[in-house]
N, C-alpha and C positions, 0 to 999 in steps of 0.2 A: 587056621587061626585068623582072627579078625585083625584088621588094620587099625583098630581103635587105639587112641593114645591112652597111656596109663592114667591121665587126669580125667578121663571120661567118668560120668556118674556111675556107670556099672563097675568100672575098674576100681574106683575109689570107694565103693560101698556106700554111696550117698543114698539116703532115704529121707523122707519127710521128718522122721524122728531125729535123725542125725543133723539135719539142717536146723531144726528147732533148738536142739541142744547147743549147736555152734552159735546160733543167734543169741541165745541167753548168755553164753560165755562172752560174746562181744558186748552185750548190754552190761554185764557185770564189770567189764573192764572200762568201757567207754560211754556207757549210758545209751538210752534209746536214740539220742541224737547221733551217736557214732555208728549206728546200725545201718549198713549198706549191703547190697549184694556182694560188692567187692570185699568188704571186711569179713563177711561170712565165708566167702570163697578162700580168702587168705587163711582163715582159721582152719579150714578143712584141707588146705594145701592143694586146691584145685583151681582151675580157671573159672571165672564167674559164669561163663556160658554153660558150664556143667550143672549149675543150679537151676537153670531155666526149664529143665525137664520137669521139675517138681513145683517151682515157684516162678511165676512169670515176671514179677516186678516187686518193688519195695512194698506196695500196698498189700500184696498177697503175703509177703514175708511178715509184715506186722500182724496180719490176721492169724498167720500160723503161730507166731509167738504168743499172741493173746489166747489162742485155743490150747496151746501146749505148755504154757509156762508152769502150770501147777504140777506137771509131771516131775518137776524137781523140788516141789514143796511137799515135804512129808508131813501129813496130818494123820492123826489117830482116828480114822473113821470108825473103827470098832468101838471106841470109847462112847460114841453116841448110841450104840446099841444097848448099852447097859445103864443108861441114865434112868434115875427113878424120881427125880424131882426137878422143878423149875430152877431151884438154886444150883443143882449140879449142871444143868444146861448153861446157865449164866456163867458159872466158873469155867467150864470147858470152852465156851465161846470166848470168854475173856482171855484165857491162855492162848487159844488159837489165834485171836486177833493180834496179840502181842508177838507171837511167832510169825504171823503174816507180815506184820510191820517190819520185823527184822529181815525177812526175805526180800521185801520191797526195797529196804535200805541198801541191800547188797546189789540191787539191780536198778540203778537210777533211771527214772522215767517210766518204769514198768507199771507202776500203780496207775499213772495217768492213762497209759495205753489200755490197761484192763478196764478202767472206768469208762473210757470212751467206747469200748466194745461190749460192755455189760448188757445183757438182755435178761428179761424175767424168766425165760425158758431155758436157762443154762443147765438145769438139772436133767434135761431130756436127751442130752447128747452122750457121747462116750468120753472116756478119759478120767483122770484123777480129780479134776475140778468138778465134773458132773457128779462123780461118786460122792465127794465130800458134801456137795449141796444136797444131794438126795439123803445122805445120812443125817444131816442137820434137820432137814424138814421132817423126815420120818420120825426122828426122835421126839419132836414137838407133837406130832400127831399121836404117837404112842402115849404121851403124857396127857392126852385128852384135848389138845388144841385142835379145833376144826382146821382141815387142810387149807382152805383159803386164807385164814388168819396166820397159819404156820408159814405159808409161802410168803405172805406179806411181811411178817416180822423178820423172816430170814433176809428177804430182799432189802428191807430198811437197814438191818444190821450190817449186811455186806456193803451196801453203798455208803453208809456212814463211815465204816472203817476205811474204805478206799478214799473217800473224800478227805478224811482226816489225815491220811498218809500223804496224799497229794498236796494238801495245804501246809503240811508240817515243814518247819525250817529246821536246820541242823542244830540250833540251840534250844529247841523246845521239847527235849526228851520227856520231861515230866508232864507236859501239857497233854500229850497223847494218852498216857495212862490215866491221868485225872479225868480227861474228857470221856474216855472209854468207860470208866467207872460210873460217871454221871449218866452217860447214855444208857448203859446196861441197867442202871437203877430204874430208869423209865421203861425199858423193855421188860424188866421183871414185873413191874406194876401192870403193864398191859397183858402180859402172859397170865398173871393171876386173875385179871378181869375175864379173860377168855375161858378160864377154868371154873369160874363161879356162875 
């Protein structure tokens, strides 16, 4: 039998996914500013050094959170497979944006972190975020939007949503929904141009 302490990463069952979930729980409780290696270790009931096997420092912890945050956001990717019109894409995207806003509201500072880490190739990786991005882009392509324009429109929509959430104050609940409707009105017009 090994002389390892029960708080070691192996004994505690620590994995990258477990660390990411614990980090999101810390963010939900204390915001991104409250996220530290120590706070995650406390949440997992281990010593902070146990985390260093998977995550070397806070910068890596933030990267991990940005990559894995969407594993806790449940989106209906399959709904994008059955879209038949631009208006259906707009409505599904509107609903998803409002749900995403609620998810970010539960995790203070997460939207700004995701915005800082956003890259145009985020559909090329693994995980639920990449799957959702691929589903949204593929649905536009199936509707007849050329892939470069579909990628561009998705990226603009995603970044607008993030920026609006980051800029939002707690007393402006209607402004987000109104701004989203105005923004998607313009996206709809652009999509229809792409199809003509």
